[in-house]
C-alpha positions as CSV (number, residue, x, y, z in Angstrom):
1,M,22.1,51.7,16.7
2,K,19.7,53.3,14.2
3,N,21.9,52.4,11.3
4,Y,21.9,48.8,12.4
5,F,18.1,48.8,12.6
6,Y,17.8,50.4,9.1
7,A,20.2,47.9,7.6
8,A,18.4,45.0,9.2
9,T,15.0,46.3,7.9
10,L,16.4,46.7,4.4
11,I,17.7,43.2,4.4
12,I,14.4,41.8,5.6
13,L,12.5,43.7,3.0
14,A,14.8,42.7,0.2
15,S,14.5,39.0,1.1
16,C,10.7,39.3,1.3
17,S,10.5,41.0,-2.1
18,A,12.8,38.6,-3.9
19,A,11.0,36.7,-6.6
20,K,10.4,33.1,-5.7
21,F,10.3,30.3,-8.2
22,V,6.9,28.7,-8.7
23,P,7.2,25.3,-10.4
24,A,5.3,25.0,-13.6
25,P,2.7,22.2,-13.8
26,P,3.8,19.5,-16.2
27,T,2.0,19.0,-19.4
28,Q,1.5,16.2,-21.9
29,A,4.3,17.7,-23.9
30,D,6.6,17.3,-20.9
31,A,5.6,13.6,-20.5
32,D,6.0,13.0,-24.3
33,R,9.4,14.6,-24.3
34,I,10.9,12.2,-21.7
35,A,8.9,9.1,-22.7
36,S,12.0,7.7,-24.3
37,K,13.8,7.8,-20.9
38,Y,10.8,6.7,-18.9
39,P,8.4,4.7,-21.2
40,G,4.8,5.1,-20.2
41,I,5.4,8.2,-18.0
42,T,2.2,10.1,-17.5
43,V,1.3,13.7,-16.7
44,E,-0.2,12.4,-13.4
45,E,3.2,10.8,-12.5
46,L,5.0,14.1,-13.2
47,N,2.4,16.0,-11.1
48,L,3.1,13.6,-8.2
49,G,6.8,14.3,-8.7
50,K,6.0,18.0,-8.6
51,Q,4.1,17.6,-5.4
52,H,7.0,15.7,-3.8
53,Y,9.4,18.3,-5.1
54,E,7.4,21.1,-3.6
55,A,6.8,19.4,-0.3
56,Q,10.3,18.0,0.3
57,C,12.7,20.4,-1.3
58,A,11.1,23.6,-0.1
59,T,11.4,22.5,3.6
60,C,15.2,23.2,3.6
61,H,15.6,25.8,0.8
62,G,13.6,27.7,-1.8
63,L,12.6,25.8,-4.8
64,K,15.0,25.9,-7.7
65,N,14.1,26.2,-11.4
66,P,14.8,22.8,-12.9
67,V,16.1,24.3,-16.2
68,K,19.2,25.6,-14.2
69,W,20.6,22.0,-14.2
70,N,20.7,19.2,-16.8
71,E,19.7,15.6,-16.4
72,T,23.2,14.5,-15.4
73,Q,23.4,17.1,-12.7
74,W,19.9,16.3,-11.4
75,K,20.9,12.6,-11.2
76,S,23.6,13.7,-8.8
77,I,21.7,16.4,-7.0
78,V,18.5,14.6,-6.1
79,P,20.1,11.6,-4.3
80,K,22.4,13.9,-2.3
81,M,19.6,16.2,-1.3
82,A,17.4,13.2,-0.3
83,E,20.2,11.8,1.8
84,K,20.6,15.2,3.5
85,A,16.8,15.5,4.1
86,N,16.8,12.0,5.6
87,K,19.7,12.8,7.9
88,K,18.2,16.1,9.0
89,A,14.9,14.3,9.8
90,K,16.8,11.4,11.5
91,K,14.5,9.1,9.5
92,E,13.7,8.3,5.9
93,V,11.3,11.0,4.7
94,V,12.4,10.8,1.1
95,D,12.3,7.1,0.1
96,N,13.5,5.7,-3.2
97,N,10.0,6.0,-4.8
98,M,9.7,9.6,-3.9
99,Q,13.3,10.3,-4.9
100,E,12.6,8.7,-8.4
101,S,9.3,10.7,-8.6
102,I,11.1,14.0,-8.0
103,L,13.9,13.1,-10.4
104,K,11.5,12.3,-13.2
105,Y,9.8,15.7,-12.6
106,V,12.9,17.8,-12.5
107,I,14.4,16.0,-15.6
108,A,11.2,16.5,-17.5
109,M,11.0,20.2,-16.6
110,S,14.8,20.8,-17.1
111,T,14.4,20.0,-20.7
112,S,11.2,22.0,-21.1
113,G,12.9,25.3,-21.8
114,K,10.5,27.0,-19.3
115,K,12.7,29.6,-17.6
116,S,10.1,30.6,-15.0
117,S,6.5,30.7,-14.3
């Protein structure tokens, strides 16, 4: 019984001490970099996407570093995750505008080269 308690304690401590990803705030350089894909994109729009990303994606799992996936992958991941979130909530919590906002943010940050922050 003591061994079980110690093992459980170690697992809990390890999960608490694991480094969590903290999304980097977008910069003008990020907006400029993806302006060819999204003409007129602003830092404010990217910040809104970051807010949506943090609010919606962290409810089911930890936030992921956008540089781990490329644009093509994100274009597949975000709609699937939005659908899962909406099914879990049994209503639309991630609408098309929010989904697009998140997608622009993760695409911008996936090309930033920022491995962590």
